[in-house]
VMD Tcl script that builds the backbone (N, CA, C; Angstrom):
set m [mol new atoms 459]
animate dup $m
set s [atomselect $m all]
$s set {name element resname resid chain x y z} {
  {N N MET 1 A 109.422 75.956 107.505}
  {CA C MET 1 A 108.994 76.730 108.659}
  {C C MET 1 A 110.133 76.912 109.659}
  {N N ALA 2 A 110.915 75.833 109.859}
  {CA C ALA 2 A 112.038 75.922 110.809}
  {C C ALA 2 A 113.076 76.933 110.336}
  {N N LYS 3 A 113.294 76.990 109.018}
  {CA C LYS 3 A 114.256 77.939 108.467}
  {C C LYS 3 A 113.783 79.376 108.699}
  {N N LEU 4 A 112.493 79.611 108.528}
  {CA C LEU 4 A 111.933 80.936 108.781}
  {C C LEU 4 A 112.105 81.314 110.249}
  {N N LEU 5 A 111.805 80.379 111.139}
  {CA C LEU 5 A 111.946 80.653 112.569}
  {C C LEU 5 A 113.389 80.955 112.944}
  {N N SER 6 A 114.337 80.252 112.337}
  {CA C SER 6 A 115.741 80.531 112.643}
  {C C SER 6 A 116.166 81.901 112.112}
  {N N ARG 7 A 115.561 82.344 111.038}
  {CA C ARG 7 A 115.888 83.660 110.472}
  {C C ARG 7 A 115.330 84.807 111.308}
  {N N ILE 8 A 114.213 84.570 111.982}
  {CA C ILE 8 A 113.628 85.644 112.789}
  {C C ILE 8 A 113.991 85.521 114.267}
  {N N ASP 9 A 114.781 84.514 114.615}
  {CA C ASP 9 A 115.240 84.351 115.996}
  {C C ASP 9 A 116.383 85.331 116.242}
  {N N LEU 10 A 116.012 86.599 116.363}
  {CA C LEU 10 A 116.974 87.685 116.533}
  {C C LEU 10 A 116.537 88.569 117.696}
  {N N PRO 11 A 117.484 89.167 118.404}
  {CA C PRO 11 A 117.124 90.012 119.548}
  {C C PRO 11 A 116.104 91.113 119.249}
  {N N PRO 12 A 116.195 91.832 118.109}
  {CA C PRO 12 A 115.173 92.864 117.867}
  {C C PRO 12 A 113.755 92.295 117.757}
  {N N VAL 13 A 113.640 91.079 117.224}
  {CA C VAL 13 A 112.328 90.434 117.122}
  {C C VAL 13 A 111.814 90.113 118.517}
  {N N TRP 14 A 112.684 89.565 119.379}
  {CA C TRP 14 A 112.283 89.259 120.751}
  {C C TRP 14 A 111.919 90.534 121.510}
  {N N LEU 15 A 112.663 91.604 121.280}
  {CA C LEU 15 A 112.335 92.884 121.908}
  {C C LEU 15 A 110.957 93.352 121.448}
  {N N ALA 16 A 110.710 93.306 120.150}
  {CA C ALA 16 A 109.410 93.736 119.623}
  {C C ALA 16 A 108.271 92.899 120.202}
  {N N LEU 17 A 108.478 91.594 120.326}
  {CA C LEU 17 A 107.436 90.721 120.900}
  {C C LEU 17 A 107.177 91.063 122.367}
  {N N HIS 18 A 108.235 91.364 123.113}
  {CA C HIS 18 A 108.066 91.737 124.518}
  {C C HIS 18 A 107.368 93.096 124.653}
  {N N VAL 19 A 107.718 94.049 123.787}
  {CA C VAL 19 A 107.040 95.350 123.816}
  {C C VAL 19 A 105.568 95.176 123.427}
  {N N LEU 20 A 105.302 94.333 122.445}
  {CA C LEU 20 A 103.915 94.044 122.062}
  {C C LEU 20 A 103.143 93.440 123.240}
  {N N ALA 21 A 103.753 92.511 123.949}
  {CA C ALA 21 A 103.097 91.914 125.115}
  {C C ALA 21 A 102.816 92.979 126.179}
  {N N ALA 22 A 103.760 93.898 126.386}
  {CA C ALA 22 A 103.550 94.988 127.351}
  {C C ALA 22 A 102.377 95.863 126.905}
  {N N TRP 23 A 102.319 96.151 125.613}
  {CA C TRP 23 A 101.235 96.963 125.072}
  {C C TRP 23 A 99.883 96.271 125.277}
  {N N LEU 24 A 99.862 94.942 125.107}
  {CA C LEU 24 A 98.624 94.192 125.306}
  {C C LEU 24 A 98.224 94.139 126.783}
  {N N LEU 25 A 99.203 94.161 127.675}
  {CA C LEU 25 A 98.915 94.137 129.109}
  {C C LEU 25 A 98.545 95.511 129.669}
  {N N ALA 26 A 98.903 96.560 128.966}
  {CA C ALA 26 A 98.657 97.921 129.468}
  {C C ALA 26 A 97.186 98.197 129.786}
  {N N PRO 27 A 96.241 97.822 128.924}
  {CA C PRO 27 A 94.839 98.146 129.231}
  {C C PRO 27 A 94.288 97.435 130.473}
  {N N VAL 28 A 94.884 96.306 130.844}
  {CA C VAL 28 A 94.379 95.582 132.025}
  {C C VAL 28 A 95.248 95.820 133.254}
  {N N SER 29 A 96.297 96.608 133.122}
  {CA C SER 29 A 97.175 96.919 134.253}
  {C C SER 29 A 96.583 98.071 135.063}
  {N N PRO 30 A 96.646 97.958 136.392}
  {CA C PRO 30 A 96.197 99.103 137.189}
  {C C PRO 30 A 97.168 100.260 137.006}
  {N N PRO 31 A 96.654 101.482 136.903}
  {CA C PRO 31 A 97.555 102.632 136.732}
  {C C PRO 31 A 98.439 102.790 137.967}
  {N N LEU 32 A 99.737 102.920 137.738}
  {CA C LEU 32 A 100.655 103.031 138.856}
  {C C LEU 32 A 101.704 104.106 138.620}
  {N N PHE 33 A 102.243 104.172 137.422}
  {CA C PHE 33 A 103.384 105.041 137.151}
  {C C PHE 33 A 102.991 106.467 136.792}
  {N N GLY 34 A 101.857 106.648 136.140}
  {CA C GLY 34 A 101.348 107.972 135.813}
  {C C GLY 34 A 102.281 108.790 134.936}
  {N N THR 35 A 102.213 110.111 135.130}
  {CA C THR 35 A 102.988 111.051 134.323}
  {C C THR 35 A 104.486 110.869 134.541}
  {N N ALA 36 A 104.880 110.637 135.784}
  {CA C ALA 36 A 106.307 110.431 136.075}
  {C C ALA 36 A 106.828 109.189 135.360}
  {N N GLY 37 A 106.035 108.135 135.333}
  {CA C GLY 37 A 106.428 106.922 134.630}
  {C C GLY 37 A 106.537 107.141 133.137}
  {N N ALA 38 A 105.604 107.909 132.593}
  {CA C ALA 38 A 105.654 108.199 131.154}
  {C C ALA 38 A 106.918 108.975 130.811}
  {N N LEU 39 A 107.256 109.948 131.638}
  {CA C LEU 39 A 108.473 110.729 131.393}
  {C C LEU 39 A 109.720 109.857 131.552}
  {N N ALA 40 A 109.789 109.098 132.647}
  {CA C ALA 40 A 110.943 108.213 132.865}
  {C C ALA 40 A 111.043 107.180 131.745}
  {N N GLY 41 A 109.898 106.679 131.296}
  {CA C GLY 41 A 109.885 105.703 130.211}
  {C C GLY 41 A 110.431 106.278 128.920}
  {N N LYS 42 A 110.013 107.487 128.595}
  {CA C LYS 42 A 110.512 108.134 127.382}
  {C C LYS 42 A 112.023 108.352 127.456}
  {N N VAL 43 A 112.491 108.772 128.639}
  {CA C VAL 43 A 113.931 108.983 128.819}
  {C C VAL 43 A 114.686 107.667 128.641}
  {N N LEU 44 A 114.180 106.577 129.226}
  {CA C LEU 44 A 114.843 105.274 129.093}
  {C C LEU 44 A 114.851 104.792 127.646}
  {N N VAL 45 A 113.758 104.987 126.940}
  {CA C VAL 45 A 113.702 104.566 125.534}
  {C C VAL 45 A 114.732 105.342 124.715}
  {N N VAL 46 A 114.805 106.644 124.926}
  {CA C VAL 46 A 115.768 107.462 124.173}
  {C C VAL 46 A 117.206 107.090 124.542}
  {N N LEU 47 A 117.485 106.945 125.851}
  {CA C LEU 47 A 118.844 106.558 126.273}
  {C C LEU 47 A 119.210 105.176 125.733}
  {N N GLY 48 A 118.265 104.250 125.748}
  {CA C GLY 48 A 118.519 102.923 125.195}
  {C C GLY 48 A 118.821 102.979 123.714}
  {N N ALA 49 A 118.052 103.772 122.989}
  {CA C ALA 49 A 118.291 103.902 121.545}
  {C C ALA 49 A 119.650 104.539 121.266}
  {N N LEU 50 A 119.999 105.563 122.040}
  {CA C LEU 50 A 121.308 106.208 121.863}
  {C C LEU 50 A 122.449 105.249 122.194}
  {N N ALA 51 A 122.298 104.481 123.271}
  {CA C ALA 51 A 123.328 103.499 123.643}
  {C C ALA 51 A 123.473 102.443 122.554}
  {N N MET 52 A 122.354 102.028 121.989}
  {CA C MET 52 A 122.406 101.021 120.927}
  {C C MET 52 A 123.147 101.555 119.708}
  {N N VAL 53 A 122.812 102.766 119.294}
  {CA C VAL 53 A 123.474 103.367 118.134}
  {C C VAL 53 A 124.975 103.520 118.402}
  {N N ALA 54 A 125.321 103.960 119.610}
  {CA C ALA 54 A 126.738 104.134 119.946}
  {C C ALA 54 A 127.480 102.796 119.928}
  {N N ALA 55 A 126.879 101.756 120.490}
  {CA C ALA 55 A 127.531 100.442 120.528}
  {C C ALA 55 A 127.671 99.855 119.123}
  {N N VAL 56 A 126.626 99.978 118.319}
  {CA C VAL 56 A 126.707 99.497 116.928}
  {C C VAL 56 A 127.791 100.275 116.185}
  {N N GLY 57 A 127.869 101.576 116.435}
  {CA C GLY 57 A 128.915 102.383 115.810}
  {C C GLY 57 A 130.305 101.924 116.202}
  {N N GLN 58 A 130.495 101.631 117.479}
  {CA C GLN 58 A 131.804 101.135 117.933}
  {C C GLN 58 A 132.160 99.821 117.250}
  {N N MET 59 A 131.193 98.921 117.152}
  {CA C MET 59 A 131.455 97.629 116.523}
  {C C MET 59 A 131.738 97.802 115.026}
  {N N THR 60 A 131.017 98.705 114.395}
  {CA C THR 60 A 131.226 98.965 112.974}
  {C C THR 60 A 132.625 99.534 112.733}
  {N N LEU 61 A 133.046 100.458 113.585}
  {CA C LEU 61 A 134.389 101.026 113.449}
  {C C LEU 61 A 135.475 99.962 113.618}
  {N N GLN 62 A 135.205 98.964 114.452}
  {CA C GLN 62 A 136.153 97.868 114.655}
  {C C GLN 62 A 135.995 96.769 113.591}
  {N N ARG 63 A 135.059 96.974 112.677}
  {CA C ARG 63 A 134.809 96.037 111.581}
  {C C ARG 63 A 134.489 94.622 112.070}
  {N N THR 64 A 133.615 94.561 113.057}
  {CA C THR 64 A 133.161 93.264 113.550}
  {C C THR 64 A 131.654 93.192 113.435}
  {N N THR 65 A 131.114 92.014 113.470}
  {CA C THR 65 A 129.686 91.813 113.248}
  {C C THR 65 A 128.850 92.242 114.450}
  {N N VAL 66 A 127.663 92.725 114.161}
  {CA C VAL 66 A 126.680 93.001 115.212}
  {C C VAL 66 A 125.579 91.949 115.170}
  {N N ILE 67 A 125.686 91.031 114.243}
  {CA C ILE 67 A 124.654 90.013 114.054}
  {C C ILE 67 A 124.985 88.780 114.902}
  {N N PRO 68 A 124.055 88.376 115.775}
  {CA C PRO 68 A 124.302 87.197 116.614}
  {C C PRO 68 A 124.578 85.952 115.777}
  {N N ARG 69 A 125.336 85.064 116.362}
  {CA C ARG 69 A 125.683 83.756 115.788}
  {C C ARG 69 A 126.645 83.847 114.604}
  {N N ARG 70 A 127.240 85.009 114.420}
  {CA C ARG 70 A 128.312 85.136 113.430}
  {C C ARG 70 A 129.620 85.302 114.183}
  {N N ASN 71 A 130.697 84.865 113.586}
  {CA C ASN 71 A 131.987 84.934 114.250}
  {C C ASN 71 A 132.538 86.361 114.253}
  {N N PRO 72 A 132.981 86.822 115.410}
  {CA C PRO 72 A 133.530 88.182 115.499}
  {C C PRO 72 A 134.912 88.254 114.866}
  {N N SER 73 A 135.231 89.433 114.324}
  {CA C SER 73 A 136.554 89.615 113.745}
  {C C SER 73 A 137.457 90.440 114.659}
  {N N SER 74 A 136.860 91.110 115.635}
  {CA C SER 74 A 137.668 91.831 116.622}
  {C C SER 74 A 136.900 91.915 117.941}
  {N N LEU 75 A 137.642 92.144 119.000}
  {CA C LEU 75 A 137.072 92.242 120.346}
  {C C LEU 75 A 137.004 93.719 120.710}
  {N N VAL 76 A 135.803 94.219 120.931}
  {CA C VAL 76 A 135.605 95.628 121.279}
  {C C VAL 76 A 135.514 95.715 122.798}
  {N N THR 77 A 136.447 96.445 123.420}
  {CA C THR 77 A 136.484 96.520 124.885}
  {C C THR 77 A 136.462 97.951 125.409}
  {N N GLY 78 A 136.488 98.932 124.537}
  {CA C GLY 78 A 136.506 100.325 124.975}
  {C C GLY 78 A 135.132 100.958 124.900}
  {N N GLY 79 A 135.053 102.225 125.283}
  {CA C GLY 79 A 133.797 102.961 125.224}
  {C C GLY 79 A 132.725 102.309 126.073}
  {N N LEU 80 A 131.546 102.104 125.500}
  {CA C LEU 80 A 130.457 101.458 126.231}
  {C C LEU 80 A 130.816 100.033 126.647}
  {N N PHE 81 A 131.656 99.384 125.848}
  {CA C PHE 81 A 132.044 98.008 126.133}
  {C C PHE 81 A 132.977 97.900 127.341}
  {N N ALA 82 A 133.485 99.015 127.830}
  {CA C ALA 82 A 134.257 99.009 129.072}
  {C C ALA 82 A 133.333 98.916 130.281}
  {N N TRP 83 A 132.042 99.211 130.070}
  {CA C TRP 83 A 131.068 99.203 131.164}
  {C C TRP 83 A 130.057 98.077 131.061}
  {N N SER 84 A 129.950 97.468 129.886}
  {CA C SER 84 A 129.033 96.357 129.675}
  {C C SER 84 A 129.588 95.485 128.559}
  {N N ARG 85 A 129.599 94.173 128.798}
  {CA C ARG 85 A 130.034 93.282 127.727}
  {C C ARG 85 A 128.949 93.172 126.654}
  {N N ASN 86 A 127.753 93.637 126.977}
  {CA C ASN 86 A 126.616 93.524 126.056}
  {C C ASN 86 A 125.794 94.811 126.026}
  {N N PRO 87 A 126.393 95.919 125.606}
  {CA C PRO 87 A 125.645 97.183 125.668}
  {C C PRO 87 A 124.426 97.233 124.750}
  {N N ILE 88 A 124.434 96.477 123.670}
  {CA C ILE 88 A 123.252 96.477 122.797}
  {C C ILE 88 A 122.098 95.770 123.497}
  {N N TYR 89 A 122.378 94.646 124.140}
  {CA C TYR 89 A 121.319 93.945 124.869}
  {C C TYR 89 A 120.871 94.753 126.088}
  {N N LEU 90 A 121.800 95.433 126.734}
  {CA C LEU 90 A 121.437 96.324 127.837}
  {C C LEU 90 A 120.514 97.428 127.306}
  {N N ALA 91 A 120.838 97.973 126.142}
  {CA C ALA 91 A 119.990 98.995 125.530}
  {C C ALA 91 A 118.595 98.439 125.233}
  {N N ASP 92 A 118.533 97.199 124.747}
  {CA C ASP 92 A 117.235 96.557 124.506}
  {C C ASP 92 A 116.426 96.486 125.801}
  {N N ALA 93 A 117.071 96.072 126.887}
  {CA C ALA 93 A 116.379 95.970 128.179}
  {C C ALA 93 A 115.928 97.346 128.672}
  {N N MET 94 A 116.735 98.369 128.415}
  {CA C MET 94 A 116.347 99.737 128.779}
  {C C MET 94 A 115.116 100.170 127.980}
  {N N ILE 95 A 115.110 99.863 126.692}
  {CA C ILE 95 A 113.974 100.218 125.838}
  {C C ILE 95 A 112.709 99.504 126.307}
  {N N LEU 96 A 112.814 98.223 126.624}
  {CA C LEU 96 A 111.658 97.467 127.106}
  {C C LEU 96 A 111.149 98.039 128.430}
  {N N THR 97 A 112.055 98.297 129.357}
  {CA C THR 97 A 111.660 98.868 130.643}
  {C C THR 97 A 111.012 100.237 130.436}
  {N N GLY 98 A 111.608 101.034 129.571}
  {CA C GLY 98 A 111.043 102.340 129.267}
  {C C GLY 98 A 109.650 102.235 128.670}
  {N N ALA 99 A 109.458 101.302 127.766}
  {CA C ALA 99 A 108.142 101.118 127.149}
  {C C ALA 99 A 107.100 100.731 128.201}
  {N N ILE 100 A 107.485 99.867 129.120}
  {CA C ILE 100 A 106.560 99.440 130.178}
  {C C ILE 100 A 106.164 100.624 131.064}
  {N N LEU 101 A 107.152 101.441 131.429}
  {CA C LEU 101 A 106.847 102.628 132.234}
  {C C LEU 101 A 105.968 103.605 131.449}
  {N N TRP 102 A 106.329 103.846 130.213}
  {CA C TRP 102 A 105.610 104.770 129.342}
  {C C TRP 102 A 104.155 104.329 129.167}
  {N N LEU 103 A 103.954 103.013 128.994}
  {CA C LEU 103 A 102.609 102.465 128.812}
  {C C LEU 103 A 101.838 102.339 130.122}
  {N N ASP 104 A 102.531 102.548 131.251}
  {CA C ASP 104 A 101.939 102.366 132.582}
  {C C ASP 104 A 101.388 100.944 132.727}
  {N N ALA 105 A 102.215 99.976 132.330}
  {CA C ALA 105 A 101.815 98.565 132.299}
  {C C ALA 105 A 102.529 97.788 133.401}
  {N N VAL 106 A 102.141 98.020 134.639}
  {CA C VAL 106 A 102.808 97.389 135.770}
  {C C VAL 106 A 102.793 95.863 135.665}
  {N N LEU 107 A 101.743 95.298 135.111}
  {CA C LEU 107 A 101.665 93.832 134.970}
  {C C LEU 107 A 102.691 93.286 133.978}
  {N N ALA 108 A 103.282 94.177 133.193}
  {CA C ALA 108 A 104.282 93.759 132.202}
  {C C ALA 108 A 105.700 93.757 132.766}
  {N N LEU 109 A 105.898 94.222 133.978}
  {CA C LEU 109 A 107.260 94.276 134.534}
  {C C LEU 109 A 108.000 92.936 134.504}
  {N N PRO 110 A 107.332 91.802 134.773}
  {CA C PRO 110 A 108.060 90.524 134.674}
  {C C PRO 110 A 108.624 90.242 133.283}
  {N N LEU 111 A 108.142 90.940 132.274}
  {CA C LEU 111 A 108.674 90.753 130.923}
  {C C LEU 111 A 110.137 91.169 130.826}
  {N N VAL 112 A 110.570 92.087 131.679}
  {CA C VAL 112 A 111.983 92.498 131.657}
  {C C VAL 112 A 112.857 91.312 132.056}
  {N N ALA 113 A 112.485 90.628 133.131}
  {CA C ALA 113 A 113.244 89.445 133.560}
  {C C ALA 113 A 113.180 88.349 132.504}
  {N N SER 114 A 112.020 88.180 131.897}
  {CA C SER 114 A 111.866 87.188 130.831}
  {C C SER 114 A 112.785 87.506 129.655}
  {N N PHE 115 A 112.831 88.765 129.280}
  {CA C PHE 115 A 113.666 89.187 128.160}
  {C C PHE 115 A 115.147 88.959 128.469}
  {N N VAL 116 A 115.585 89.368 129.655}
  {CA C VAL 116 A 116.992 89.201 130.044}
  {C C VAL 116 A 117.364 87.722 130.041}
  {N N TRP 117 A 116.519 86.874 130.604}
  {CA C TRP 117 A 116.793 85.428 130.633}
  {C C TRP 117 A 116.886 84.884 129.208}
  {N N LEU 118 A 115.938 85.269 128.364}
  {CA C LEU 118 A 115.917 84.774 126.989}
  {C C LEU 118 A 117.169 85.196 126.228}
  {N N ILE 119 A 117.561 86.447 126.355}
  {CA C ILE 119 A 118.745 86.949 125.652}
  {C C ILE 119 A 120.004 86.236 126.150}
  {N N GLN 120 A 120.092 86.034 127.460}
  {CA C GLN 120 A 121.272 85.333 128.000}
  {C C GLN 120 A 121.356 83.903 127.489}
  {N N THR 121 A 120.236 83.194 127.490}
  {CA C THR 121 A 120.272 81.782 127.118}
  {C C THR 121 A 120.350 81.569 125.608}
  {N N ARG 122 A 119.701 82.427 124.822}
  {CA C ARG 122 A 119.664 82.211 123.374}
  {C C ARG 122 A 120.805 82.881 122.624}
  {N N PHE 123 A 121.406 83.931 123.222}
  {CA C PHE 123 A 122.397 84.694 122.464}
  {C C PHE 123 A 123.718 84.900 123.211}
  {N N ILE 124 A 123.660 85.416 124.416}
  {CA C ILE 124 A 124.892 85.808 125.101}
  {C C ILE 124 A 125.824 84.632 125.347}
  {N N ARG 125 A 125.307 83.523 125.810}
  {CA C ARG 125 A 126.187 82.371 126.093}
  {C C ARG 125 A 126.916 81.906 124.838}
  {N N ASP 126 A 126.211 81.854 123.720}
  {CA C ASP 126 A 126.840 81.472 122.452}
  {C C ASP 126 A 127.892 82.502 122.033}
  {N N GLU 127 A 127.561 83.781 122.190}
  {CA C GLU 127 A 128.513 84.827 121.817}
  {C C GLU 127 A 129.760 84.768 122.689}
  {N N GLU 128 A 129.599 84.520 123.978}
  {CA C GLU 128 A 130.758 84.408 124.861}
  {C C GLU 128 A 131.633 83.221 124.478}
  {N N ALA 129 A 131.010 82.124 124.078}
  {CA C ALA 129 A 131.790 80.962 123.628}
  {C C ALA 129 A 132.568 81.302 122.355}
  {N N ARG 130 A 131.943 82.012 121.435}
  {CA C ARG 130 A 132.629 82.425 120.203}
  {C C ARG 130 A 133.785 83.375 120.510}
  {N N LEU 131 A 133.565 84.310 121.430}
  {CA C LEU 131 A 134.623 85.250 121.801}
  {C C LEU 131 A 135.779 84.538 122.492}
  {N N THR 132 A 135.466 83.556 123.317}
  {CA C THR 132 A 136.516 82.778 123.975}
  {C C THR 132 A 137.356 82.035 122.942}
  {N N LEU 133 A 136.692 81.408 121.981}
  {CA C LEU 133 A 137.426 80.692 120.930}
  {C C LEU 133 A 138.281 81.640 120.091}
  {N N ALA 134 A 137.727 82.794 119.778}
  {CA C ALA 134 A 138.431 83.720 118.885}
  {C C ALA 134 A 139.542 84.497 119.584}
  {N N PHE 135 A 139.340 84.841 120.852}
  {CA C PHE 135 A 140.266 85.773 121.505}
  {C C PHE 135 A 140.876 85.257 122.805}
  {N N GLY 136 A 140.433 84.095 123.270}
  {CA C GLY 136 A 141.022 83.440 124.434}
  {C C GLY 136 A 141.288 84.333 125.625}
  {N N PRO 137 A 142.567 84.452 126.036}
  {CA C PRO 137 A 142.919 85.208 127.238}
  {C C PRO 137 A 142.503 86.679 127.185}
  {N N GLU 138 A 142.480 87.259 125.996}
  {CA C GLU 138 A 142.068 88.664 125.874}
  {C C GLU 138 A 140.598 88.816 126.280}
  {N N PHE 139 A 139.746 87.864 125.829}
  {CA C PHE 139 A 138.346 87.889 126.245}
  {C C PHE 139 A 138.233 87.621 127.742}
  {N N ASP 140 A 138.981 86.645 128.234}
  {CA C ASP 140 A 138.921 86.305 129.661}
  {C C ASP 140 A 139.288 87.501 130.538}
  {N N LEU 141 A 140.291 88.250 130.139}
  {CA C LEU 141 A 140.705 89.434 130.885}
  {C C LEU 141 A 139.601 90.486 130.889}
  {N N TRP 142 A 139.017 90.732 129.733}
  {CA C TRP 142 A 137.921 91.691 129.634}
  {C C TRP 142 A 136.718 91.241 130.467}
  {N N ALA 143 A 136.371 89.948 130.370}
  {CA C ALA 143 A 135.235 89.421 131.130}
  {C C ALA 143 A 135.493 89.485 132.637}
  {N N ALA 144 A 136.750 89.378 133.033}
  {CA C ALA 144 A 137.090 89.439 134.452}
  {C C ALA 144 A 136.927 90.847 135.017}
  {N N ARG 145 A 137.008 91.858 134.179}
  {CA C ARG 145 A 136.910 93.230 134.687}
  {C C ARG 145 A 135.601 93.936 134.310}
  {N N THR 146 A 134.825 93.365 133.376}
  {CA C THR 146 A 133.592 93.998 132.913}
  {C C THR 146 A 132.426 93.030 133.081}
  {N N ARG 147 A 131.392 93.493 133.745}
  {CA C ARG 147 A 130.225 92.632 133.971}
  {C C ARG 147 A 129.450 92.395 132.670}
  {N N ARG 148 A 128.704 91.313 132.668}
  {CA C ARG 148 A 127.937 90.927 131.484}
  {C C ARG 148 A 126.914 92.009 131.115}
  {N N TRP 149 A 126.204 92.536 132.106}
  {CA C TRP 149 A 125.161 93.523 131.818}
  {C C TRP 149 A 125.643 94.942 132.051}
  {N N PHE 150 A 126.150 95.245 133.240}
  {CA C PHE 150 A 126.615 96.618 133.479}
  {C C PHE 150 A 127.511 96.660 134.702}
  {N N GLY 151 A 128.607 97.358 134.570}
  {CA C GLY 151 A 129.484 97.630 135.698}
  {C C GLY 151 A 130.861 97.026 135.558}
  {N N ARG 152 A 131.767 97.607 136.316}
  {CA C ARG 152 A 133.148 97.108 136.378}
  {C C ARG 152 A 133.264 96.223 137.612}
  {N N LYS 153 A 134.128 95.240 137.529}
  {CA C LYS 153 A 134.362 94.359 138.680}
  {C C LYS 153 A 135.522 94.876 139.481}
}
mol reanalyze $m
mol bondsrecalc $m
mol representation Tube
mol addrep $m
């Protein structure tokens, strides 16, 4: 059982579970976002999916892994990675936020914070440690100028 749990302990699974929780909360949530929320939600889901595909493409072109807990073979710092050290996880958070807006599930909004905390503690910290070991000062320089989630320093 533990081996199965370790195999499914992946960000897409956590995203799916959070979206499922939002879907379950939608029927008991008071309507708040309406048509504007549905439109904004759809836009966020599409932008998140596009950002994810672009980031995976960049990593693939650099011949490095996109799978958490595997050792990277190169440090990707250009394109989307110039604006976020974790554009795939940012895309996941965009998709979750979009789903919540689309579903008009105001009671599910705390799930975004839950998801971000979970991803940081279960995946990002380990990945940053691996990048530090593999690339040292090059990673430190990139981390000094690029925020973990979004933005330049």
